[in-house]
MARBA-3410 file (N, C-alpha, C, O; in Angstrom, 1 decimal):
250
13.0,-20.0,7.3,14.6,-19.9,6.2,15.4,-19.0,6.8,16.5,-19.0,6.5 ~ 14.9,-17.9,7.9,15.8,-16.7,8.4,17.1,-17.5,9.3,17.2,-18.5,10.0 ~ 18.0,-16.5,8.8,19.4,-17.0,9.7,20.2,-16.6,9.2,20.0,-16.2,8.0 ~ 21.9,-16.4,9.9,22.4,-15.5,9.2,22.9,-15.8,7.8,23.1,-17.0,7.4 ~ 23.1,-14.4,7.1,23.9,-14.2,5.7,25.0,-15.6,5.6,25.8,-16.0,6.3
24.6,-15.9,4.2,26.1,-16.9,4.2,25.7,-18.3,4.2,26.0,-19.1,3.3 ~ 24.8,-18.7,5.4,24.8,-20.0,5.4,23.9,-20.7,5.2,22.8,-20.0,4.9 ~ 23.8,-21.9,5.1,23.2,-23.1,4.2,21.7,-23.0,4.9,21.6,-22.4,6.0 ~ 20.6,-23.6,4.3,19.2,-24.1,5.0,19.0,-25.2,3.9,19.1,-25.0,2.6 ~ 18.5,-26.4,4.6,17.7,-27.2,3.4,16.1,-27.3,3.5,15.5,-27.7,4.4
15.8,-26.9,2.8,14.5,-27.1,1.9,13.7,-28.4,1.7,13.8,-28.9,0.6 ~ 13.1,-28.7,2.2,12.4,-29.9,1.6,11.0,-29.6,0.8,10.1,-28.9,1.2 ~ 11.1,-30.2,-0.2,9.8,-29.3,-1.4,9.3,-30.9,-2.2,10.0,-31.9,-2.5 ~ 8.0,-30.6,-2.4,7.2,-31.6,-2.4,6.5,-30.6,-4.1,6.2,-29.4,-4.0 ~ 6.4,-31.3,-5.4,6.9,-30.9,-6.6,5.1,-31.7,-6.8,4.7,-32.7,-6.3
4.5,-30.9,-7.7,3.2,-31.2,-7.9,3.4,-32.8,-9.1,4.3,-32.8,-9.9 ~ 2.6,-33.6,-8.9,2.3,-34.7,-9.3,4.1,-36.0,-9.4,4.3,-37.0,-10.1 ~ 4.8,-35.6,-8.5,5.9,-36.5,-7.9,5.2,-36.8,-6.2,4.6,-36.1,-5.4 ~ 5.8,-38.3,-6.3,5.3,-39.0,-5.2,6.6,-38.4,-3.8,6.4,-37.8,-2.8 ~ 7.8,-38.9,-4.6,8.7,-38.1,-2.9,8.9,-36.9,-3.1,8.9,-36.2,-4.1
9.2,-36.4,-1.8,9.4,-34.7,-1.8,11.3,-34.8,-2.0,12.2,-35.6,-1.6 ~ 11.4,-33.9,-2.7,13.1,-33.2,-2.8,13.9,-32.4,-1.7,13.5,-31.4,-1.1 ~ 15.1,-33.0,-1.6,15.6,-31.9,-0.5,16.6,-30.8,-1.6,17.2,-31.1,-2.6 ~ 16.5,-29.7,-1.0,17.0,-28.5,-1.8,17.9,-27.7,-0.8,17.6,-27.9,0.4 ~ 18.7,-27.0,-0.9,20.1,-26.6,0.0,20.2,-25.7,-0.9,20.3,-25.8,-2.1
20.3,-24.1,0.2,20.7,-22.8,-0.6,21.4,-21.9,0.0,21.8,-22.5,0.9 ~ 21.6,-21.3,0.0,22.1,-19.9,0.6,21.8,-18.9,1.0,21.8,-17.9,0.2 ~ 21.5,-18.8,2.3,20.9,-17.5,2.9,21.6,-16.0,2.3,22.8,-15.8,2.5 ~ 20.7,-15.2,1.6,21.5,-14.0,1.3,20.5,-12.8,1.7,19.3,-13.1,2.0 ~ 21.0,-11.4,1.8,20.2,-10.4,2.1,19.3,-10.2,1.0,19.8,-10.1,-0.1
17.9,-10.1,1.1,17.1,-9.8,-0.1,17.0,-8.0,-0.1,17.4,-7.3,0.9 ~ 16.5,-7.6,-1.1,16.6,-6.4,-1.4,14.9,-6.3,-2.2,14.7,-6.2,-3.4 ~ 13.9,-6.2,-1.5,12.6,-5.7,-2.1,12.6,-4.6,-2.5,12.9,-3.5,-2.0 ~ 12.2,-5.0,-3.7,11.3,-3.3,-4.3,10.1,-3.0,-4.1,9.3,-3.8,-4.6 ~ 9.7,-2.0,-3.5,9.0,-1.7,-3.2,7.5,-1.2,-3.9,6.4,-1.3,-3.5
7.8,-0.7,-4.7,7.5,0.2,-6.1,7.1,-0.6,-7.5,8.1,-1.1,-7.9 ~ 6.6,-0.6,-7.9,6.3,-1.1,-9.4,5.4,0.1,-10.2,4.6,0.8,-9.6 ~ 5.5,0.1,-11.0,4.3,0.9,-12.3,4.1,0.7,-13.4,5.1,0.4,-13.9 ~ 2.7,0.7,-14.5,2.7,0.7,-15.3,1.2,1.6,-15.6,0.3,1.8,-14.8 ~ 1.3,2.1,-16.9,-0.1,2.2,-17.7,-0.9,1.3,-17.5,-0.7,0.1,-17.8
-1.9,1.7,-17.0,-3.1,0.9,-17.4,-3.4,0.4,-19.2,-3.5,1.3,-20.0 ~ -3.5,-0.6,-19.6,-3.6,-0.9,-21.0,-4.8,-0.3,-21.8,-5.9,-0.7,-21.8 ~ -4.4,0.8,-22.6,-5.5,1.3,-23.7,-5.8,2.6,-22.9,-7.0,2.9,-22.9 ~ -4.6,3.8,-21.8,-5.5,4.3,-21.1,-3.6,5.3,-21.0,-2.5,4.9,-21.4 ~ -3.8,6.2,-20.4,-2.5,7.3,-19.7,-3.2,7.2,-18.3,-3.3,8.2,-17.6
-3.7,6.2,-17.9,-3.7,6.1,-16.5,-2.8,5.4,-16.0,-2.7,4.2,-16.6 ~ -1.6,5.8,-14.7,-0.5,5.3,-14.3,-0.7,4.1,-12.9,-0.9,4.5,-11.8 ~ -0.7,2.8,-13.3,-0.8,2.3,-11.8,0.2,2.1,-11.2,1.1,1.4,-11.6 ~ 0.3,2.8,-9.6,1.4,2.9,-8.9,1.5,1.7,-7.8,0.5,2.0,-7.1 ~ 2.1,0.6,-7.4,1.7,-0.1,-6.4,3.1,0.0,-5.4,4.3,0.1,-5.6
2.6,0.0,-4.6,3.3,0.1,-3.1,3.2,-1.1,-1.9,2.6,-0.9,-0.9 ~ 4.0,-2.2,-2.3,3.7,-3.3,-1.6,4.0,-3.3,0.3,3.5,-4.2,1.1 ~ 4.9,-2.3,0.7,4.9,-2.3,1.5,5.8,-0.9,2.2,6.9,-0.9,1.5 ~ 5.9,0.3,3.1,6.5,1.3,3.8,8.0,0.7,4.5,8.3,0.6,5.7 ~ 8.6,0.4,3.6,10.6,0.5,3.6,10.7,1.5,3.7,10.0,2.5,3.3
12.0,1.5,4.2,12.9,2.6,3.8,13.5,3.0,2.7,14.5,2.5,2.2 ~ 12.6,4.0,2.2,13.1,4.8,0.8,12.2,4.4,0.2,12.5,3.9,-0.9 ~ 10.7,4.4,0.5,9.4,4.3,-0.2,8.9,5.4,-0.4,8.3,5.4,-1.5 ~ 9.0,6.4,0.3,8.3,7.4,-0.3,9.5,8.2,-1.4,9.1,9.3,-1.9 ~ 10.7,7.8,-1.8,11.5,8.2,-2.4,11.0,7.2,-4.1,11.2,7.5,-5.3
10.6,6.4,-3.8,10.9,4.9,-4.5,9.0,5.4,-5.6,8.7,5.0,-6.7 ~ 8.2,6.2,-4.6,7.0,6.4,-5.1,7.1,7.7,-5.7,6.5,7.9,-6.7 ~ 8.0,8.5,-5.2,8.8,9.7,-6.2,9.0,9.3,-7.6,8.3,9.4,-8.6 ~ 9.9,8.8,-7.4,10.9,8.6,-8.6,9.5,7.7,-10.1,9.4,8.1,-11.3 ~ 8.5,6.5,-9.2,7.8,6.0,-10.1,6.8,7.4,-10.7,6.5,7.5,-11.9
6.5,8.3,-9.8,5.5,9.3,-10.5,6.1,10.1,-11.4,5.6,10.5,-12.5 ~ 7.3,10.4,-10.9,8.2,11.2,-12.2,8.3,10.5,-13.5,8.1,11.3,-14.5 ~ 8.6,9.5,-13.8,8.8,8.4,-14.4,7.2,8.3,-15.3,7.4,8.6,-16.5 ~ 5.9,8.1,-14.9,4.9,8.1,-15.1,4.0,9.5,-15.5,3.0,9.6,-16.2 ~ 4.8,10.8,-14.9,4.1,11.8,-15.4,4.7,12.1,-16.4,4.1,12.5,-17.3
6.4,11.8,-16.7,7.3,12.3,-17.4,6.8,11.7,-19.1,7.0,12.1,-20.2 ~ 6.1,10.8,-18.7,5.8,9.7,-19.8,4.3,9.7,-20.4,3.8,8.9,-21.3 ~ 3.6,10.8,-19.6,2.0,11.7,-19.9,1.2,11.5,-19.2,0.0,11.9,-19.5 ~ 1.5,10.8,-17.8,0.2,10.2,-17.5,-0.8,11.0,-17.3,-0.6,12.3,-17.3 ~ -1.9,10.6,-17.1,-3.5,11.8,-17.0,-3.9,11.2,-15.9,-4.9,11.8,-15.6
-3.7,10.4,-15.2,-4.3,10.1,-14.2,-3.6,9.1,-13.1,-2.7,8.5,-13.6 ~ -3.9,8.6,-11.6,-2.9,8.0,-11.1,-4.1,6.9,-9.8,-4.9,7.3,-8.9 ~ -3.6,5.6,-10.4,-4.3,4.7,-9.6,-3.2,4.3,-8.2,-2.2,3.8,-8.7 ~ -3.2,4.4,-7.3,-2.5,4.4,-5.9,-2.7,2.5,-5.6,-3.8,1.9,-5.5 ~ -2.2,2.3,-5.5,-2.8,0.6,-5.2,-1.8,0.1,-3.7,-0.6,-0.1,-3.6
-3.1,-0.1,-2.7,-2.1,-0.2,-1.0,-2.6,-1.4,-1.1,-1.7,-2.0,-0.6 ~ -3.6,-2.4,-1.4,-4.0,-3.6,-1.5,-2.9,-4.7,-1.0,-1.9,-5.0,-1.6 ~ -3.2,-4.9,-0.2,-2.2,-5.9,0.6,-1.0,-5.4,1.5,-0.1,-6.1,1.9 ~ -1.2,-4.2,1.7,0.6,-3.5,2.2,0.4,-3.7,3.2,-0.4,-2.9,3.6 ~ 0.9,-4.4,4.1,0.9,-4.2,5.5,1.3,-3.3,6.4,1.2,-3.5,7.6
1.9,-2.1,5.6,2.5,-0.8,6.5,3.9,-0.8,6.5,4.4,-1.5,5.6 ~ 4.7,-0.2,7.3,6.1,0.0,7.6,6.0,1.3,8.3,5.2,1.6,9.2 ~ 6.8,2.0,7.9,7.8,3.0,8.4,6.4,4.3,8.5,5.7,4.4,7.5 ~ 6.1,5.0,9.5,5.6,5.9,9.9,5.9,7.1,8.6,5.2,7.6,7.7 ~ 7.0,7.3,8.8,7.5,8.8,8.2,7.6,8.3,6.6,8.1,9.2,5.9
7.4,7.5,6.0,7.5,6.6,4.7,6.0,7.3,4.6,5.7,8.2,3.9 ~ 5.0,6.7,5.5,3.7,7.3,5.0,3.6,8.6,5.1,2.8,9.0,4.3 ~ 4.1,9.5,5.7,4.0,11.0,5.4,4.7,11.1,3.9,4.1,11.3,2.9 ~ 5.8,10.9,4.0,6.1,11.3,2.3,5.6,10.6,1.7,4.7,11.3,1.1 ~ 5.4,9.4,1.3,4.2,8.7,0.6,3.0,10.2,0.0,3.0,10.9,-1.0
2.1,10.0,1.4,1.0,10.9,1.5,1.1,12.2,0.6,0.2,12.6,-0.2 ~ 2.6,12.9,1.0,2.7,14.6,0.7,2.9,14.4,-0.9,2.8,15.4,-1.6 ~ 3.1,13.3,-1.4,3.3,13.3,-2.8,2.3,13.9,-3.5,2.7,14.7,-4.3 ~ 1.0,13.7,-3.3,-0.2,13.8,-3.7,-1.1,14.8,-2.8,-2.3,14.9,-3.2 ~ -0.6,15.6,-1.7,-1.6,16.5,-1.1,-0.5,17.9,-1.5,0.7,17.8,-1.8
-1.2,19.2,-1.3,-1.0,20.3,-1.3,-0.2,21.0,-0.1,0.8,21.8,0.0 ~ -1.1,20.4,0.6,-1.0,20.9,2.4,-2.0,20.1,3.2,-2.6,19.0,3.0 ~ -2.1,21.2,4.4,-2.9,20.0,5.5,-2.6,18.9,6.2,-1.6,18.3,5.8 ~ -3.0,18.5,6.9,-2.5,17.4,7.9,-3.0,16.0,7.2,-4.0,15.6,6.7 ~ -1.6,15.5,7.4,-0.8,13.9,7.1,-2.1,13.0,7.8,-3.0,12.5,7.2
-1.8,12.9,9.1,-2.3,12.1,10.3,-2.1,13.0,11.7,-1.4,13.9,11.8 ~ -3.0,12.5,12.8,-2.8,13.0,13.9,-2.5,11.7,14.9,-3.1,10.6,14.8 ~ -1.3,12.2,16.0,-0.8,11.1,16.9,-1.5,11.4,18.3,-1.2,12.5,18.7 ~ -2.4,10.9,19.0,-2.5,10.7,20.5,-2.2,9.8,21.4,-2.8,8.7,21.4 ~ -1.0,10.4,22.2,-0.7,9.8,23.1,-1.4,8.7,24.6,-2.4,8.0,24.4
-1.0,8.7,25.5,-1.9,8.0,26.2,-2.4,8.9,27.5,-2.9,8.5,28.6 ~ -2.1,10.4,27.4,-2.6,11.1,28.3,-3.3,11.6,27.3,-3.2,12.8,27.4 ~ -4.1,11.3,26.0,-5.2,12.0,25.6,-4.5,13.2,24.6,-5.0,13.9,23.8 ~ -3.4,13.2,25.0,-2.7,14.7,24.0,-2.1,14.4,22.3,-1.3,13.6,21.8 ~ -3.0,15.3,21.8,-3.2,15.2,20.3,-2.4,16.2,19.3,-2.7,17.4,19.4
-1.5,15.8,18.2,-0.9,16.5,17.6,-0.8,16.1,16.3,-0.8,14.9,15.8 ~ -0.9,16.8,15.9,-0.9,16.8,13.8,0.2,16.7,13.3,1.1,17.3,13.9 ~ 0.5,16.1,12.2,1.7,15.8,11.3,1.1,16.0,9.9,0.3,15.4,9.2 ~ 2.2,17.2,9.7,1.6,18.1,8.1,2.0,17.5,7.5,2.9,16.6,7.8 ~ 1.2,18.0,5.9,2.0,17.3,4.7,3.5,18.2,4.7,3.9,19.3,5.2
4.3,17.1,3.9,5.6,18.0,3.5,5.6,18.7,2.7,4.4,18.5,2.3 ~ 6.2,19.8,1.9,6.1,20.6,0.9,6.4,20.1,-0.3,7.1,19.1,-0.3 ~ 6.1,20.6,-1.3,6.8,20.2,-3.1,6.2,18.6,-3.5,7.0,17.8,-4.1 ~ 4.8,18.3,-3.3,4.3,17.0,-3.9,4.7,17.4,-5.0,5.0,18.5,-5.4 ~ 4.6,15.9,-5.8,5.1,15.7,-7.3,3.3,15.8,-8.2,3.1,16.5,-9.2
2.3,14.8,-7.4,1.2,15.0,-8.0,0.1,15.1,-7.3,-0.5,14.1,-6.9 ~ -0.3,16.3,-6.9,-1.0,17.1,-6.1,-2.5,17.8,-7.1,-3.6,18.3,-6.8 ~ -1.6,17.4,-8.4,-3.4,17.8,-8.8,-4.2,17.0,-10.0,-5.2,17.4,-10.6 ~ -3.3,15.7,-10.2,-3.7,14.9,-10.7,-5.0,13.8,-10.3,-4.8,13.3,-9.2 ~ -6.0,13.4,-10.9,-7.3,12.6,-11.0,-6.5,11.2,-9.8,-5.5,10.5,-10.1
-6.9,11.1,-8.7,-6.3,10.2,-8.1,-7.4,9.3,-7.7,-8.3,10.0,-7.3 ~ -7.7,7.6,-7.6,-8.0,6.5,-6.6,-7.0,6.0,-6.0,-5.8,5.7,-6.4 ~ -7.5,5.9,-5.0,-6.5,4.8,-4.2,-7.4,3.4,-3.5,-8.3,3.4,-2.7 ~ -6.8,2.2,-4.3,-7.1,1.1,-3.9,-7.1,0.2,-2.6,-5.9,-0.2,-2.5 ~ -7.9,-0.3,-1.4,-7.5,-0.8,-0.2,-8.2,-1.6,-0.2,-9.3,-1.5,-0.8
-7.7,-3.2,0.7,-8.4,-4.0,1.2,-8.4,-4.2,2.6,-8.3,-3.3,3.4 ~ -8.5,-5.7,3.2,-8.3,-6.1,4.5,-7.0,-6.5,4.5,-6.9,-7.4,5.3 ~ -5.8,-6.3,3.9,-4.9,-6.0,4.1,-3.8,-4.8,3.9,-2.5,-4.7,4.0 ~ -4.6,-4.2,3.7,-4.2,-3.0,3.8,-3.9,-2.3,5.7,-4.7,-1.9,6.5 ~ -2.9,-2.4,5.8,-3.0,-1.8,7.2,-2.0,-1.0,7.6,-1.1,-0.7,6.8
-1.9,-0.5,8.9,-0.8,0.3,9.5,-0.2,1.6,8.6,-1.2,2.2,8.0 ~ 0.9,2.0,8.4,1.0,3.2,7.7,0.1,3.1,6.2,-0.2,4.2,5.8 ~ -0.3,2.1,5.6,-0.8,2.3,4.3,-2.2,2.8,4.9,-2.6,3.8,4.2 ~ -3.3,2.3,6.3,-4.2,3.0,6.6,-3.8,4.9,6.9,-4.6,5.8,6.9 ~ -2.7,4.9,7.2,-2.2,6.2,7.8,-2.6,7.2,6.0,-3.4,8.2,6.0
-2.1,6.9,4.8,-1.7,7.3,3.8,-3.1,7.3,3.4,-3.4,8.5,3.1 ~ -4.3,6.5,3.3,-5.8,6.1,3.0,-6.1,7.2,3.7,-6.1,8.2,3.1 ~ -6.4,7.1,4.9,-7.0,8.3,5.3,-6.8,9.7,5.5,-7.7,10.5,5.9 ~ -5.6,9.9,5.2,-5.4,11.4,4.8,-5.8,11.6,3.4,-6.2,12.7,3.2 ~ -5.9,10.8,2.5,-6.4,11.4,1.1,-8.1,11.2,1.2,-8.6,12.1,0.5
-8.7,10.7,1.6,-10.0,10.5,2.0,-10.0,12.0,2.9,-10.5,12.9,2.2 ~ -9.5,12.4,4.3,-10.4,13.5,4.6,-9.5,14.6,4.0,-9.5,15.7,4.4 ~ -8.8,14.3,3.1,-8.4,15.8,2.4,-9.1,16.0,0.9,-8.8,16.8,0.1 ~ -10.2,15.0,1.0,-11.2,14.9,-0.1,-9.6,15.2,-1.4,-9.5,16.2,-2.2 ~ -9.1,14.5,-1.4,-7.9,14.2,-2.7,-8.1,13.3,-3.8,-7.7,13.4,-5.0
-8.7,12.4,-3.2,-9.2,11.2,-4.6,-10.0,10.1,-3.6,-10.0,10.2,-2.4 ~ -10.7,9.1,-4.4,-11.7,8.4,-4.2,-11.1,7.1,-3.9,-10.4,6.4,-4.7 ~ -11.4,6.8,-2.5,-11.0,5.4,-2.2,-11.7,4.0,-2.9,-12.9,4.1,-3.2 ~ -11.2,3.1,-3.1,-12.2,1.7,-3.6,-11.5,0.8,-3.4,-10.3,0.7,-3.7 ~ -12.6,-0.2,-2.8,-12.3,-1.6,-2.2,-12.9,-1.9,-1.3,-14.1,-1.7,-1.4
-12.2,-2.4,-0.1,-12.7,-2.8,0.8,-12.3,-2.2,2.1,-11.5,-1.2,2.1 ~ -13.0,-2.7,3.4,-12.6,-1.9,4.9,-11.1,-2.1,4.8,-10.5,-3.0,4.2 ~ -10.4,-1.1,5.3,-9.2,-1.5,5.5,-9.1,-2.1,7.2,-9.9,-1.8,8.1 ~ -7.4,-3.0,7.4,-7.2,-3.9,9.1,-7.6,-3.0,10.0,-8.3,-3.5,10.8 ~ -7.3,-1.9,10.2,-7.3,-1.4,11.5,-6.5,-1.5,12.4,-6.8,-2.2,13.4
-4.9,-0.9,12.1,-3.8,-1.3,13.4,-3.7,0.1,14.3,-4.0,0.3,15.4 ~ -3.2,1.1,13.0,-3.5,2.4,14.0,-2.6,3.1,15.6,-2.8,4.2,16.3 ~ -1.7,1.7,15.5,-1.2,1.8,17.4,0.4,1.9,17.1,0.7,1.5,16.0 ~ 1.3,2.3,17.9,2.5,2.3,18.2,3.0,1.6,19.3,2.9,2.1,20.4 ~ 3.4,0.7,19.2,3.9,-0.4,20.1,5.5,-0.4,20.5,6.3,-0.5,19.6
5.8,-0.2,21.6,6.7,-0.3,22.2,7.3,-1.2,23.2,6.7,-1.5,24.2 ~ 8.8,-1.9,22.9,8.8,-2.8,23.5,9.7,-2.7,25.0,10.6,-1.9,25.1 ~ 9.4,-3.5,26.0,10.1,-3.0,27.1,10.3,-4.6,27.3,9.5,-5.5,27.4 ~ 12.0,-4.6,27.2,12.7,-5.5,28.0,12.4,-6.3,29.6,12.6,-5.5,30.5 ~ 12.1,-7.7,30.1,11.8,-7.9,31.3,13.3,-8.1,32.1,14.3,-7.9,31.5
13.4,-8.4,33.1,14.5,-9.1,34.0,15.0,-10.2,33.6,16.3,-10.2,33.6 ~ 14.3,-11.4,33.3,14.0,-12.9,32.9,14.4,-13.0,31.6,14.9,-14.0,31.3 ~ 14.3,-11.9,30.7,14.7,-12.0,29.2,14.1,-12.3,28.5,14.5,-12.8,27.4 ~ 12.2,-12.0,29.1,11.3,-11.9,28.2,10.6,-10.1,28.2,11.2,-9.2,28.8 ~ 9.3,-9.9,27.4,9.2,-9.0,26.6,8.0,-8.4,26.8,7.4,-9.4,27.1
7.5,-7.8,26.8,6.0,-7.1,26.9,6.1,-5.8,25.7,6.9,-4.8,25.9 ~ 5.4,-5.9,24.7,4.7,-4.6,24.0,3.6,-3.9,24.2,2.4,-4.3,23.9 ~ 3.9,-2.9,24.6,2.9,-1.9,25.1,2.0,-0.9,24.5,2.2,0.1,25.2 ~ 1.7,-0.8,24.1,0.6,0.6,22.9,0.9,2.1,23.9,0.7,2.3,25.1 ~ 1.5,2.8,22.9,2.2,4.2,23.9,1.6,5.2,23.1,2.0,6.4,23.3
0.6,4.9,21.9,0.4,5.8,21.0,-0.9,5.6,20.0,-1.3,4.5,19.8 ~ -1.5,6.7,19.3,-2.7,5.8,18.8,-2.6,6.8,17.4,-2.3,8.0,17.5 ~ -2.9,6.3,16.3,-3.1,7.2,15.2,-4.5,7.7,14.9,-5.4,7.1,15.6 ~ -4.8,8.5,14.1,-5.9,9.4,13.8,-5.8,9.9,12.7,-4.9,10.7,12.5 ~ -6.9,9.6,11.4,-6.9,10.6,10.6,-6.8,11.8,10.9,-6.6,12.2,12.0
-6.9,12.8,9.9,-7.0,14.2,10.1,-8.4,14.8,10.2,-8.5,16.0,10.4 ~ -9.3,14.2,10.1,-10.7,14.6,10.7,-10.8,14.1,12.1,-11.9,14.0,12.5 ~ -9.9,13.8,13.0,-9.9,13.1,13.9,-10.4,11.2,14.3,-10.8,10.7,15.4 ~ -10.3,10.5,13.3,-11.3,9.2,13.5,-10.1,8.2,13.7,-9.1,7.9,13.0 ~ -10.5,7.7,15.1,-9.8,6.7,15.0,-9.3,5.4,14.0,-10.2,4.9,13.4
-8.1,5.0,13.8,-7.6,4.2,12.8,-7.9,2.8,13.2,-8.3,1.9,12.5 ~ -7.5,2.6,15.0,-7.2,1.8,15.5,-8.8,0.5,15.3,-9.8,1.1,15.2 ~ -8.9,-0.9,15.3,-9.7,-1.6,14.9,-11.7,-1.0,14.1,-12.9,-1.2,14.2 ~ -10.7,-0.2,13.5,-11.9,0.0,13.0,-11.9,0.6,10.9,-12.8,0.7,10.1 ~ -10.2,0.9,10.9,-10.2,0.8,9.9,-10.7,2.1,8.8,-11.4,3.1,8.9
-10.1,1.5,7.8,-10.3,3.0,6.9,-11.5,2.2,5.7,-11.4,1.1,5.2 ~ -13.0,3.4,5.7,-13.8,2.8,5.0,-13.7,3.5,3.6,-13.3,4.7,3.5 ~ -14.0,2.6,2.3,-13.9,2.9,1.2,-15.1,3.6,0.6,-16.2,3.1,0.8 ~ -15.0,5.0,-0.3,-15.8,5.5,-0.9,-16.9,4.6,-1.3,-18.1,4.8,-1.2 ~ -16.2,3.7,-1.8,-17.0,2.8,-3.1,-16.6,1.7,-2.5,-15.4,1.3,-2.5
-18.0,0.6,-1.8,-17.1,-0.9,-1.9,-17.0,-1.8,-3.0,-17.9,-2.2,-3.8 ~ -16.0,-2.2,-2.9,-16.1,-3.3,-4.5,-15.3,-4.6,-3.8,-14.2,-4.3,-3.3 ~ -15.6,-5.8,-3.7,-15.3,-6.8,-3.5,-14.8,-7.2,-5.0,-15.4,-7.0,-6.1 ~ -13.3,-8.0,-4.8,-12.9,-9.2,-5.8,-14.2,-10.3,-5.2,-14.7,-10.4,-4.1 ~ -14.4,-11.1,-6.6,-14.6,-12.1,-6.8,-14.1,-13.5,-6.1,-12.9,-13.3,-5.9
-14.5,-14.7,-5.7,-14.0,-15.8,-5.0,-12.4,-15.9,-5.7,-11.3,-16.0,-5.2 ~ -12.7,-15.9,-7.3,-12.2,-16.4,-8.1,-11.3,-14.7,-8.7,-10.9,-14.6,-9.9 ~ -11.1,-13.8,-8.0,-10.5,-12.8,-8.3,-8.9,-12.7,-7.8,-8.3,-12.8,-6.7 ~ -8.6,-12.2,-9.4,-7.3,-12.2,-9.3,-6.5,-10.5,-8.7,-7.1,-9.5,-9.1 ~ -5.6,-10.3,-8.1,-5.3,-9.1,-8.1,-4.2,-8.4,-9.4,-3.0,-8.8,-9.3
-4.3,-7.9,-10.0,-3.7,-7.0,-11.1,-2.1,-6.6,-10.6,-2.2,-6.2,-9.4 ~ -1.0,-6.5,-11.0,0.3,-6.2,-10.8,0.4,-5.3,-11.6,-0.4,-5.4,-12.5 ~ 1.1,-4.5,-11.6,1.6,-3.4,-12.5,2.5,-4.2,-13.5,2.4,-3.9,-14.7 ~ 3.3,-5.3,-13.1,4.1,-6.2,-14.1,3.2,-7.2,-15.0,3.6,-8.0,-15.8 ~ 1.8,-7.1,-14.6,0.7,-8.2,-15.1,-0.2,-7.4,-16.4,-0.5,-8.0,-17.5
-0.7,-6.0,-16.1,-0.6,-5.1,-17.0,0.1,-4.7,-18.5,-0.2,-4.3,-19.6 ~ 1.3,-4.9,-17.7,2.6,-4.8,-19.1,2.1,-5.9,-20.7,2.3,-5.8,-21.9 ~ 1.5,-6.8,-20.0,1.2,-8.0,-20.9,0.2,-8.0,-21.3,-0.1,-9.0,-21.9 ~ -0.7,-7.1,-21.1,-2.2,-7.3,-20.9,-2.8,-6.3,-22.6,-2.6,-5.0,-22.7 ~ -3.5,-7.1,-23.7,-4.4,-5.9,-24.0,-5.5,-5.1,-23.1,-5.7,-5.3,-21.9
-6.3,-3.9,-24.1,-7.5,-3.4,-23.7,-8.5,-4.3,-23.2,-9.1,-4.1,-22.1 ~ -8.7,-5.4,-24.1,-9.7,-6.4,-24.3,-9.6,-7.4,-23.1,-10.6,-7.9,-22.5 ~ -8.4,-7.4,-22.8,-7.9,-8.8,-21.9,-8.1,-8.2,-20.3,-8.6,-9.0,-19.4 ~ -7.8,-7.0,-20.0,-7.9,-5.7,-19.1,-9.4,-6.1,-18.8,-9.7,-7.0,-18.0 ~ -10.1,-5.5,-19.4,-11.6,-5.8,-19.5,-12.3,-7.2,-18.9,-13.3,-7.2,-18.2
-11.4,-8.6,-19.4,-12.2,-9.2,-19.3,-11.7,-9.8,-17.4,-12.3,-10.4,-16.5 ~ -10.6,-9.2,-17.5,-10.4,-9.7,-16.2,-11.1,-9.7,-15.0,-12.2,-9.1,-14.8 ~ -10.5,-10.4,-14.1,-11.3,-10.7,-12.4,-11.2,-9.3,-11.6,-12.0,-9.0,-10.7 ~ -10.0,-8.4,-12.0,-9.6,-7.1,-10.8,-10.6,-6.4,-10.9,-10.4,-5.5,-11.7 ~ -11.7,-6.5,-10.3,-12.8,-5.5,-10.3,-12.7,-4.3,-9.7,-13.3,-3.3,-10.0
-11.6,-4.6,-8.6,-11.6,-3.0,-7.9,-10.6,-2.4,-8.5,-10.4,-1.3,-7.8 ~ -9.8,-2.6,-9.5,-8.9,-1.8,-10.5,-10.2,-1.6,-11.8,-10.6,-0.6,-12.2 ~ -10.4,-2.5,-12.0,-11.7,-2.2,-13.1,-12.3,-0.8,-12.9,-12.2,0.1,-13.7 ~ -13.0,-0.7,-12.0,-13.8,0.4,-11.4,-12.9,1.3,-11.0,-13.4,2.3,-11.2 ~ -11.8,1.5,-10.6,-10.6,2.7,-10.5,-10.8,3.4,-12.0,-11.0,4.6,-12.2
-10.6,2.2,-13.1,-10.1,2.7,-14.5,-12.0,3.7,-14.7,-12.5,4.8,-14.5 ~ -12.3,2.7,-15.0,-14.0,3.3,-15.2,-14.2,5.2,-14.6,-14.5,6.2,-15.3 ~ -13.9,5.2,-13.1,-13.9,6.7,-12.8,-13.3,7.3,-13.1,-13.6,8.5,-13.3 ~ -11.5,6.8,-13.5,-10.9,7.9,-13.7,-11.3,8.4,-15.5,-11.6,9.5,-15.8 ~ -11.2,7.5,-16.3,-11.5,7.3,-17.6,-12.7,8.2,-17.9,-12.6,9.2,-18.6
-14.0,7.6,-17.3,-15.3,8.0,-17.9,-16.0,6.7,-18.5,-17.1,6.6,-18.9 ~ -15.0,5.6,-18.6,-15.6,4.7,-19.4,-15.7,3.4,-19.0,-14.7,2.9,-18.4 ~ -16.5,2.7,-19.1,-16.8,1.0,-18.5,-15.6,0.3,-18.7,-15.1,0.0,-19.8 ~ -14.9,0.1,-17.4,-13.1,-1.0,-18.2,-12.5,-0.1,-18.6,-11.5,-0.6,-19.1 ~ -12.4,1.4,-18.9,-11.5,1.9,-19.2,-11.7,2.1,-20.2,-10.8,2.7,-20.9
END
């Protein structure tokens, strides 16, 4: 459905229980995704902060969410990076720096094996609150940088599943015939020097979702009672709440 803004595109939609498809014409518009949402976990003062991608402005959006949560009395943070495909590495540095006092966010290694550390930015907003980071196989790229930074700096606990293992910078080179080739020019390492590419980040506690498990978003949490939360199938979030609150299921 991608195309020039303001142009029309026709979609053929099959409705459940209806034999014939329906054509629907829509007008293409630019969509502004909100990369960050947050809510208190029901029955707790634990703020669940979900970041869906590291798009431009993600670090600022996380800061706003943290300011709101802390201003309303948050006593601990769950940073949900599950199914986050990554994005801009500068935003990853900014997000990680909200939770770290000092140190290294990640290291860059070029084709000649020269390695350079990338340091934490000053004035982190939530450097002393208890922290759990949720990760899974869909956690990739810049999301792995943040996860690795939290783990290697011993700032919080990682819960979930092994991440994807992206960890490279690709440069696109256009060829004379109009085609292009993408060449890896840099690899990312965790602060302790562990390669992310093809390995991913290993959680401190492996917790898998059941086959019928559903990832709870902050918007879902706003409508749940504490009892409904405990009965949910998001075992990763439940374990995070248990760890932060010291009580089973929160």
